[in-house]
N, C-alpha and C positions, 0 to 999 in steps of 0.2 A: 328477052331483056328482063321481064318481070321475074322469071325464075332465078335469073342470075342475081337480081337485087335481094331476093329472099335469102339466097345462099350466103350472100355477103353479110347480111344482118346476123344470121346464125353464127357465122365465123367470128364476128365481133363480140357477140354475147359469150361465146366459148372462151375467147381470149380474155375478156374481162373477168370471167369466172375464175380462170386459171391464175391470173394476176392477183385476184383477191384472195384465193386460197393460199398462194405463196406468201402474201403479206401477212395473213393470219398465222402461217407456220413460222414466220420470222419474228412475230410479236412475242414479247415476254409478258407473262401475266403475273401480277402482284395481287394476291387475295389477302386483304388485311382482316385479322380476327376482331370480333366485336369486343372480346375481353382477353387480355394477355397479362401474364405475370412474368416479370423480368428479375434477374438476379444481380446484374451489374449496375454500375453507377450511371451509365449512359444507355438510352433506348436505341437499339439498332433495328433497322428495318426487318432483318431476318428473324428477330426475336418476337415480332408481333404479326408476322404474315407468312404465307406460303408463296414462294417465288418459283415459277416454272418457265423455262425457256430452253432453246436448243443449244445455247452457248454457255458452258459451265463457268467460264471466266466472267461473263456478264452477270450471271446469277450470283456468283460470289461477291462481285463488286457491289451489287444492289443490296445483298444481305448485310454488308459491312457499313452501309451508310448510317450515320448517326442522326436520328430524328430529333433527339433532345435529351435533357437530363432526366434521369429516373426520379420518381418521387422518393421520399424517405421510406425506410423499411416499414411495412405495414400500412402505408398510405397509397393513394392512387391519384392519377391525373387523367384528363380527357383531351383528346386531340381529334381533328377532323381531316377529311381528305384534302382540303385546300392546304392545310399545314404540311401534309405529306408531299403534295405536289411542289410546294415551295422548296422543301428540302431536296427533292429530286432535281429541280432546276439548278439549285445552288451547287449540286454535285455534277453538273454538266450532263444530266440524263435527258435524252431527247424523248419528250413525252409522247411524240407521235409513234415511237417504237415500243412503248410499253402500254399495257392495259391495267389500270389500277382499279380494283374492285373493293369498295369500302362501305361499311355500314355508316349510317348518319353520324353516329357518335362512337368513338373508340375509347375504351377504358383501359388504361395501363396501370397495373398494380405492381408493387415491389414485394418480392418474396422476403420473408423475415424469419428470424428466430426469436422466440420469447423465453427469457430466463425468468422463472417465477421467483418471487421473494423467498419462498420456502427453500428453494434450491440454493440461492445465494446465502441464506442464513446458515444452512448446513455446511457450506464451504468455509464460512468464517468460524463456526463452532469447531469444526475439525482442525482448522489452523491453530486456534487457541489451545485445544486439547493436546495437539502434537508438540507444542513449544512451551507450554506453561512450566515454569521451574518449580512449582509447588507440588506437594503431595495431592494426588487427584481427589482423595477423600476429603480434603480440606477446602476444595474449590467448588464454588457454585457460580455458573454463568447466569446471572440474574436477568440480563436483557440483551437482545440482539435486534436492533431496529433497522430493517432494510427499507429505504424510502419508497421504492416502487419496483414493479417488474421492469426488466430491461429488454428493450426491443432492438435487435441488431440485424444487419444484413445476413443472409444465409451464407454459410461457408464453414471452414475449419475453425471452430471456436476454442479459444484458450482464455481462461481468466485466472487472475493472480492476486492474492492478498499481499499488499506491500507492507513489509515490516516497519514498525515505528522505532525510531532511535532511542527515545527516552521514555518508553512505557515498559513497566516491569510486570505487566499482566495482572495488575491490581487496580480496581477503581473504574471510573467511567472515562471513555475516550471515543474518538472516531477513527475508524480504520479505512484506508482507501482500498478499493477493489478495482483493478484494471481489466478491461475486456479487449481482446484482440480477435479479429476474424481474418483468416488467411495471413497471419503474422503482421497484420496492419492494425495499429491502435484505432479503437472505435469509441470507447467511452470509459470514464472513471466516475465511480460513485463513492460516497462516504457512508459507512455503516457504523451506527452508534452501538457501542457495547458497554456493558457494565459487569465487572467480575468481582465477586466477593471471595476472599481467602481468609479462612478462620484458622488461627494458629496460636500457640502459647506465647505470651509476652511477659516480661518482668514488670510487676506492679508493686508500688510501695504498700506495705502492710500497716504502716503507722506514719504519723508526721515526722519528717526528717529535717532537722535544722541545717543551716549552712555550715559547710566544712565538717560534716559528720562522716566518719568512716563507716561505710555500709557493712552491716553484718547479715548473716543468714536470716536472723529473726526480723530484719527490717523489710524483707521483700518476699514475694511469692510469684508463682506462675499462674496466669489466668488466660483463658481462651478468648480472643478478640478478633474482630474483622479488621484486617490490615488496610482495607480501603478507607477506613475512617481515621487512620493513624498516620503519624509522621513517617517518612521513609527511613529514618535512622533509629527506629525502635529497637530495643534490645530483647532478645528471646532466649538468652542463656544466663542462668544465675551466676556462673563463674565470670561473666563479663561485667558484673556489678559488684560482687562481694570484694571488699578490700579497697575499693575506690572511694573517693571523697566527693561529697555533694558540692556543687558550685553555687547552689542557692537553696532556699527552703523548698521542700516538696511536701504537698499535702497527701493525705491518705488516699489510696486507690488511684494514684496517678501512674500512667504508663511511663516507664523509664526510657529515656532516649539518651543517645551518646553525648549530646551537648549539655546534659544536666550534671555530668560527672567528669572528674579528672583523676589522675593518679596523685596521691598525697606526696608531698615532697619528702625525700629521704633525709635531707638536712635543711635547717632553717637558719635565717640570719641570727647570729649570736650563739649558735651551737658550738660547743668545744669538741674538736676532733683531733685525730692523729694525722699529722702531715707525713706522708711516706715518700722518701726519696730512695729509689731502688735501681740498681744496675746488676748485671750478672755477677759482679764481684763485690758490690758494696750495697749496704742497706742502712739508711739513716732515717730516724724519726724525730719529730718535734711536735710540740703542742701548738694547735692553731685555733683561730676563731673564724667561723664562717661569716662572710660578708653578704651572701646572697643565697636564697633558698634554691634547691636543685633536686632533680630526680637522679636515680642511679644512672650513671653514664654521662650526666651533664657536666659541663665545665663551670666551676664556680671560683670566686675570688676568696682567698683565705689569708688571714693575718697571722704571721709567725709571731707567737707571743714573746719568744725570747729575743729575736732580732728586730721585731717591730716592722718587718718588711712584709709587703703583700705579694702573694704569689697566686698563680692560677693552677688548679688541679682538677682531676676527674673524680667524681663521687663514686666510691666503690661500695659503701654501705653507710649506715647512720654514724659510724664512728671513724671512718677513714676516707681521706682525700689523697690521691696519688699525684705527685708532681714529677714531671719529666725534667731531667737535666738538660 
């Protein structure tokens, strides 16, 4: 009887050992790393731990469990085992079937790209040089101010300088630069730039009174920075000579389009020939201009002989053509 009792105890111990070994074999082990770096916006269990078990589908399911939101690129956050256990229970994981091995404190960092200010500056300078409409020798990029380095998530990076609609690549402005990672918008910054363009402009050589017809002796070409001038400055002498000043102009003033106009070909009171002409008939009469006009303008003319007023087109200082 005593021998039989000992044998029974031994069999029980063997059975218990066998059951325990099978339970361990069926157990999935999750070994969480003390420090992990993640790339995605969400922290998944598989990205911060090693998961080992006999069932591949269970392993894959555990790896895909979202533990929480990732920190910002270049930043980190801390979690603990209790937090992981809560997330496992929320995902219907039987904690009696898994063994979670964790350090006391788990640090999760976010992988990142850092684009230095110097690199962004080069991109903006290349953009300006590729598109500036001026002669390169006359251009000086005086300033390119990038506010800071840019930190972004890791991935396929593309950045783009956005064209400005109303900037002619002269003077000071702010240019937007957009950053995308994996084709997804991440950030926009504004880069301050200042561009100087030195070119010849027309300048008055002497004081010019109002309504003066400008001659070659009245003007000269001087090299100036366009960034300090009006947008409608004149840089060709032929665009000034022969025109009339609309106001008084001091010496050494940069000439602009709004300072000048074309002198009238005819003025009120001028005597002209009124021309009536068809393919088979040509009639002329003396007339008096009632309104000033340029070549091609329509003006009112008094027929001196008939005392009737007619409208005609100014052909030259002596002729106004009237259509039948």
